[in-house]
Backbone as numpy.savetxt, mean C-alpha at the origin, in Angstrom:
# Nx Ny Nz CAx CAy CAz Cx Cy Cz
-14.70 -34.18 24.16 -14.18 -32.94 24.73 -13.06 -32.36 23.85
-12.17 -33.25 23.38 -11.07 -32.79 22.53 -11.60 -32.22 21.22
-12.65 -32.84 20.71 -13.24 -32.40 19.45 -13.84 -31.00 19.61
-14.53 -30.77 20.73 -15.12 -29.46 21.00 -14.03 -28.38 21.10
-12.96 -28.71 21.80 -11.86 -27.76 21.96 -11.22 -27.45 20.60
-11.08 -28.46 19.76 -10.51 -28.27 18.43 -11.40 -27.36 17.58
-12.70 -27.55 17.65 -13.64 -26.72 16.89 -13.57 -25.26 17.37
-13.58 -25.06 18.67 -13.50 -23.70 19.23 -12.18 -23.05 18.82
-11.10 -23.79 18.92 -9.78 -23.29 18.54 -9.75 -22.90 17.07
-10.33 -23.72 16.20 -10.38 -23.43 14.76 -11.18 -22.16 14.47
-12.31 -21.99 15.15 -13.13 -20.80 14.96 -12.37 -19.55 15.40
-11.68 -19.63 16.52 -10.91 -18.49 17.01 -9.78 -18.11 16.05
-9.10 -19.10 15.51 -8.04 -18.82 14.53 -8.62 -18.18 13.28
-9.74 -18.68 12.81 -10.39 -18.12 11.63 -10.79 -16.67 11.85
-11.35 -16.35 13.01 -11.72 -14.97 13.32 -10.49 -14.07 13.40
-9.42 -14.58 13.99 -8.18 -13.81 14.11 -7.60 -13.51 12.74
-7.56 -14.48 11.85 -7.02 -14.27 10.52 -7.86 -13.27 9.74
-9.18 -13.33 9.90 -10.06 -12.41 9.20 -9.84 -10.97 9.69
-9.49 -10.82 10.96 -9.25 -9.50 11.54 -8.05 -8.82 10.88
-7.07 -9.58 10.42 -5.86 -9.01 9.85 -5.97 -8.77 8.35
-7.13 -8.95 7.77 -7.30 -8.69 6.34 -7.45 -7.19 6.11
-7.19 -6.76 4.88 -7.34 -5.35 4.59 -8.80 -4.97 4.74
-9.00 -3.69 5.08 -10.36 -3.22 5.30 -10.45 -1.75 4.95
-11.65 -1.27 4.85 -11.89 0.14 4.63 -11.76 0.81 6.00
-10.67 1.53 6.19 -10.36 2.11 7.49 -11.04 3.46 7.69
-11.29 4.17 6.62 -11.92 5.48 6.71 -12.98 5.57 5.62
-14.16 6.00 6.01 -15.28 6.15 5.08 -16.15 7.27 5.63
-15.87 8.50 5.20 -16.56 9.65 5.78 -16.74 10.76 4.77
-17.48 11.77 5.17 -17.66 12.98 4.39 -17.05 14.11 5.20
-16.14 14.88 4.58 -15.48 15.99 5.25 -16.51 17.06 5.60
-16.49 17.51 6.86 -17.45 18.49 7.33 -17.33 19.85 6.65
-16.14 20.22 6.22 -15.92 21.54 5.64 -16.04 21.55 4.12
-15.51 20.52 3.47 -15.50 20.51 2.00 -16.57 19.62 1.39
-17.23 18.81 2.21 -18.21 17.82 1.75 -17.60 16.77 0.84
-16.27 16.63 0.88 -15.59 15.62 0.08 -15.85 14.23 0.67
-16.17 13.28 -0.19 -16.33 11.89 0.23 -14.94 11.27 0.29
-14.55 10.74 1.46 -13.20 10.22 1.67 -13.28 8.75 2.08
-12.54 7.92 1.35 -12.44 6.49 1.68 -10.97 6.11 1.64
-10.52 5.34 2.62 -9.13 4.87 2.66 -9.10 3.44 3.21
-8.26 2.62 2.58 -8.07 1.26 3.09 -7.02 1.29 4.20
-6.86 0.18 4.87 -5.82 0.06 5.89 -4.45 -0.06 5.22
-3.39 0.27 5.96 -2.02 0.12 5.45 -1.67 -1.36 5.39
-1.11 -1.80 4.28 -0.70 -3.19 4.09 0.74 -3.22 3.59
1.44 -4.32 3.86 2.82 -4.46 3.42 2.87 -4.71 1.91
3.72 -3.94 1.23 3.96 -4.15 -0.19 5.23 -4.97 -0.38
6.33 -4.53 0.25 7.59 -5.28 0.21 8.25 -5.19 1.58
9.07 -6.17 1.87 9.79 -6.16 3.14 11.07 -6.98 2.98
12.20 -6.32 3.26 13.50 -7.00 3.21 14.40 -6.32 4.24
15.64 -6.74 4.30 16.57 -6.12 5.24 16.90 -4.68 4.85
16.85 -4.37 3.57 17.25 -3.04 3.11 16.09 -2.07 2.91
14.85 -2.57 2.82 13.71 -1.68 2.65 12.42 -2.31 3.12
11.48 -1.46 3.49 10.13 -1.87 3.84 9.19 -0.86 3.21
8.15 -1.36 2.53 7.18 -0.48 1.89 5.76 -0.92 2.25
4.93 0.06 2.55 3.52 -0.17 2.85 2.68 0.61 1.84
1.45 0.18 1.63 0.56 0.88 0.72 -0.85 0.94 1.30
-1.60 1.88 0.81 -3.05 1.92 1.01 -3.63 2.61 -0.21
-4.90 2.39 -0.43 -5.60 3.03 -1.54 -6.55 4.06 -0.93
-6.53 5.26 -1.49 -7.42 6.33 -1.03 -8.30 6.78 -2.18
-9.49 7.24 -1.81 -10.41 7.81 -2.80 -11.02 9.07 -2.19
-10.84 10.19 -2.87 -11.43 11.45 -2.44 -12.26 11.99 -3.60
-13.57 12.06 -3.37 -14.51 12.50 -4.42 -14.33 11.73 -5.72
-14.11 10.44 -5.64 -14.01 9.60 -6.83 -12.62 9.49 -7.44
-11.68 10.33 -7.01 -10.31 10.26 -7.52 -9.48 9.34 -6.62
-8.85 8.32 -7.22 -8.11 7.35 -6.43 -6.61 7.61 -6.45
-5.97 7.32 -5.32 -4.52 7.45 -5.21 -3.93 6.20 -4.57
-2.68 5.95 -4.92 -1.89 4.88 -4.31 -0.97 5.59 -3.32
-1.20 5.38 -2.03 -0.39 6.01 -0.99 0.71 5.02 -0.59
1.93 5.51 -0.50 3.10 4.67 -0.23 3.88 5.20 0.96
4.25 4.29 1.84 5.20 4.58 2.92 6.42 3.72 2.63
7.61 4.33 2.69 8.83 3.61 2.34 9.92 3.93 3.33
10.58 2.89 3.81 11.74 3.03 4.68 12.93 2.35 4.02
13.99 3.13 3.77 15.25 2.59 3.27 16.31 2.66 4.37
15.91 3.15 5.53 16.77 3.26 6.72 17.92 4.22 6.48
17.69 5.22 5.59 18.64 6.29 5.27 17.80 7.53 4.95
18.45 8.67 4.89 17.77 9.89 4.47 17.76 9.93 2.94
16.59 10.19 2.36 16.44 10.29 0.91 15.21 11.12 0.61
14.97 11.40 -0.64 13.74 12.09 -1.02 13.17 11.45 -2.28
11.90 11.75 -2.51 11.22 11.35 -3.73 10.69 12.64 -4.35
11.13 12.93 -5.56 10.78 14.18 -6.23 9.38 14.16 -6.81
8.88 15.38 -7.10 7.60 15.51 -7.78 7.72 14.82 -9.14
6.73 14.08 -9.52 6.66 13.32 -10.77 7.61 12.12 -10.83
8.27 11.78 -9.70 9.07 10.55 -9.67 8.13 9.36 -9.89
8.63 8.33 -10.53 7.76 7.23 -10.96 7.74 6.05 -9.99
6.57 5.45 -9.91 6.34 4.18 -9.24 5.79 3.27 -10.33
6.51 2.20 -10.64 6.10 1.33 -11.75 5.78 -0.07 -11.24
4.70 -0.61 -11.78 4.30 -1.98 -11.47 4.43 -2.82 -12.73
5.09 -3.96 -12.64 5.12 -4.91 -13.74 4.04 -5.94 -13.45
3.15 -6.12 -14.40 2.03 -7.04 -14.23 2.36 -8.42 -14.77
1.60 -9.41 -14.35 1.83 -10.79 -14.77 1.74 -10.95 -16.28
0.96 -10.09 -16.95 0.83 -10.18 -18.41 1.94 -9.44 -19.14
2.94 -8.91 -18.39 4.08 -8.22 -18.98 3.91 -6.72 -19.13
2.70 -6.23 -18.93 2.42 -4.80 -19.06 3.00 -4.03 -17.86
3.36 -2.77 -18.09 3.89 -1.90 -17.04 2.89 -0.78 -16.79
2.54 -0.56 -15.51 1.69 0.55 -15.11 2.57 1.51 -14.33
2.64 2.76 -14.78 3.51 3.76 -14.16 2.68 4.89 -13.57
2.92 5.17 -12.30 2.27 6.27 -11.59 3.31 7.35 -11.31
2.88 8.61 -11.17 3.81 9.71 -10.91 3.47 10.36 -9.57
4.52 10.59 -8.77 4.37 11.18 -7.44 3.75 12.57 -7.53
2.88 12.87 -6.59 2.15 14.12 -6.58 3.01 15.33 -6.19
3.89 15.17 -5.18 4.71 16.29 -4.75 6.00 15.83 -4.08
7.00 16.70 -4.07 8.30 16.43 -3.46 8.12 16.08 -1.98
8.86 15.07 -1.51 8.84 14.70 -0.09 10.21 14.20 0.32
10.60 14.53 1.55 11.87 14.07 2.11 11.57 13.25 3.36
12.49 12.36 3.71 12.27 11.48 4.86 12.20 12.26 6.17
11.54 11.65 7.12 11.52 12.14 8.50 11.40 10.91 9.40
11.71 11.06 10.64 11.66 9.92 11.57 10.22 9.44 11.73
10.01 8.16 11.46 8.70 7.54 11.64 7.73 7.72 10.49
8.06 8.53 9.50 7.12 8.81 8.41 6.85 7.59 7.51
7.74 6.62 7.50 7.54 5.43 6.68 6.95 4.26 7.44
6.68 4.46 8.73 6.16 3.37 9.56 4.65 3.28 9.45
4.14 2.06 9.56 2.70 1.84 9.56 2.28 1.26 10.90
2.99 1.58 11.92 2.75 1.09 13.27 3.99 1.40 14.10
4.17 0.67 15.19 5.31 0.93 16.06 6.64 0.55 15.39
6.64 -0.54 14.66 7.86 -0.99 14.00 8.32 0.04 12.98
9.53 0.54 13.15 10.08 1.52 12.25 9.77 2.96 12.63
9.11 3.16 13.76 8.70 4.51 14.14 9.88 5.42 14.49
11.06 4.85 14.71 12.25 5.67 14.98 13.17 5.75 13.76
12.79 5.10 12.67 13.63 5.06 11.46 13.21 6.15 10.48
14.16 6.55 9.64 13.86 7.51 8.57 12.95 6.83 7.54
11.92 7.54 7.14 10.99 7.02 6.15 10.25 8.14 5.47
9.39 7.79 4.54 8.72 8.79 3.72 7.30 8.32 3.42
6.39 9.27 3.23 5.04 8.96 2.76 4.75 9.83 1.55
4.36 9.20 0.46 4.07 9.90 -0.79 2.76 9.39 -1.40
2.23 10.18 -2.33 0.94 9.87 -2.94 1.07 9.88 -4.47
0.54 8.84 -5.09 0.56 8.69 -6.55 -0.88 8.64 -7.07
-1.33 9.66 -7.79 -2.68 9.61 -8.38 -2.79 8.48 -9.40
-3.99 7.88 -9.49 -4.23 6.80 -10.45 -5.43 7.16 -11.32
-5.30 6.93 -12.61 -6.44 7.11 -13.51 -7.34 5.88 -13.38
-8.57 6.00 -13.85 -9.49 4.86 -13.80 -8.96 3.70 -14.65
-8.28 4.02 -15.75 -7.68 2.98 -16.60 -6.58 2.23 -15.84
-5.74 2.96 -15.12 -4.68 2.32 -14.33 -5.27 1.43 -13.22
-6.31 1.92 -12.56 -6.97 1.15 -11.51 -7.51 -0.16 -12.08
-8.16 -0.10 -13.23 -8.72 -1.30 -13.84 -7.63 -2.30 -14.22
-6.50 -1.81 -14.74 -5.39 -2.71 -15.08 -4.83 -3.38 -13.83
-4.69 -2.62 -12.75 -4.16 -3.19 -11.50 -5.13 -4.18 -10.86
-6.43 -3.95 -11.04 -7.44 -4.88 -10.52 -7.46 -6.19 -11.31
-7.24 -6.08 -12.62 -7.40 -7.23 -13.51 -6.15 -8.11 -13.62
-4.98 -7.58 -13.27 -3.75 -8.33 -13.45 -2.92 -8.33 -12.18
-2.36 -9.46 -11.85 -1.52 -9.57 -10.66 -0.21 -8.82 -10.86
0.19 -8.09 -9.84 1.47 -7.37 -9.87 2.57 -8.36 -9.49
3.65 -8.39 -10.26 4.75 -9.31 -9.97 6.01 -8.58 -9.51
6.11 -7.28 -9.85 7.32 -6.53 -9.49 6.98 -5.06 -9.34
7.72 -4.38 -8.45 7.54 -2.94 -8.26 8.89 -2.25 -8.35
8.88 -1.02 -8.89 10.09 -0.20 -8.95 9.69 1.21 -8.47
10.44 1.71 -7.49 10.17 3.02 -6.90 11.38 3.91 -7.12
11.20 5.02 -7.82 12.29 5.98 -8.05 12.48 6.84 -6.82
13.74 6.94 -6.35 14.09 7.79 -5.21 15.35 8.58 -5.56
15.75 9.46 -4.66 16.97 10.23 -4.87 18.21 9.35 -4.83
18.09 8.13 -4.32 19.20 7.19 -4.23 19.17 6.18 -5.37
18.44 6.46 -6.41 18.25 5.50 -7.49 16.90 4.83 -7.28
16.69 3.75 -8.00 15.40 3.08 -7.82 15.53 1.88 -6.89
14.42 1.58 -6.24 14.27 0.40 -5.40 13.37 -0.54 -6.17
13.80 -1.77 -6.34 13.02 -2.74 -7.12 12.89 -4.02 -6.32
11.70 -4.59 -6.34 11.48 -5.82 -5.58 10.36 -6.63 -6.22
10.44 -7.94 -6.07 9.37 -8.83 -6.50 8.23 -8.73 -5.49
7.01 -8.91 -5.95 5.84 -8.86 -5.08 5.34 -10.29 -4.88
5.24 -10.67 -3.63 4.72 -12.01 -3.32 3.25 -12.10 -3.69
2.81 -13.32 -4.03 1.44 -13.54 -4.48 0.41 -13.03 -3.48
0.60 -13.30 -2.19 -0.41 -12.90 -1.20 -0.48 -11.38 -1.08
0.64 -10.70 -1.29 0.63 -9.23 -1.24 -0.02 -8.65 -2.49
0.20 -9.29 -3.62 -0.45 -8.87 -4.86 -1.97 -9.02 -4.74
-2.41 -10.10 -4.11 -3.85 -10.32 -3.90 -4.43 -9.26 -2.98
-3.67 -8.86 -1.95 -4.14 -7.81 -1.04 -4.31 -6.49 -1.77
-3.40 -6.22 -2.69 -3.51 -4.98 -3.47 -4.77 -4.99 -4.33
-5.03 -6.10 -4.98 -6.23 -6.24 -5.81 -7.48 -6.09 -4.95
-7.49 -6.72 -3.78 -8.66 -6.62 -2.88 -8.83 -5.19 -2.35
-7.72 -4.52 -2.06 -7.80 -3.13 -1.58 -8.41 -2.23 -2.64
-8.01 -2.44 -3.90 -8.60 -1.65 -4.99 -10.09 -1.92 -5.11
-10.48 -3.16 -4.85 -11.89 -3.53 -4.93 -12.74 -2.98 -3.80
-12.13 -2.59 -2.69 -12.88 -2.05 -1.56 -13.48 -0.68 -1.86
-12.87 0.04 -2.77 -13.37 1.40 -3.06 -14.27 1.35 -4.26
């Protein structure tokens, strides 16, 4: 009886863990523009007492973007062409440029209920196919995000780097 309960418990835990993996959250064709739209789920990029960052990968008609939500728990902005840089395990740097100016608003940096009352921002960084291939092939070890308050820099944990690689592979 104990063995049966242990097996059932193990299966339930395995299903629960699989549920929390990144997934293709949106996969549709726009009714008005006929644009093919694909987006992954929001995943944590960095998390500390001073900042929280989430990411997702979007693809519209074959063009991919790195979407970022960032909370610094203060009012700030990210300018047009501000840089988001990834340092890869092989020492190479991949730099993306923000698509348009954005300023914080309440809840804009949240990817759920947590942080929904805090100041945050959502921005989009276009990626070339060459940049996508580099990010797929090499683990990210560090990220730097340029903001109006200077840059935010953080190490990327291995499991989060793997999620980024898997998210890129979903599209």
